[in-house]
Each structure stands twice: as C-alpha cells, then as structure tokens.
C-alpha positions, 0 to 999 in steps of 0.5 A: 361399132358405136362411138361415145364421147364422155363430157363433164359440165362441172369445170370452170376456168379462171384467168391468171391474176383474177381477183374475182370470186366468180369464174371467168368461163364456164366450159365443158370438158371432154373426158374421153372417147370410146369405140364400143363393139357389142352384139347387144 
C-alpha cells in the first residue's frame, strides 16, 4: 500500500489587526492524505 500526502504552497497568513499589504507568514497546507492499494 502506498501513502500519499497532498500539499499546497499557495496559502498565506495574516496576523490579527495587521495593516501590512504583505503577508506575515507564507506556509504550506496539507490538504489530505490517502492510502492507495493498486496492482499497477
């Protein structure tokens, strides 16, 4: 069985009450995980 993790690099985070146009943190988000059982 193979295990996969799907990630996105498109998320940014702003702190509460931030007045900056630039994001405070660039981060990676895990979307989901899957176990794949295939004979191919």
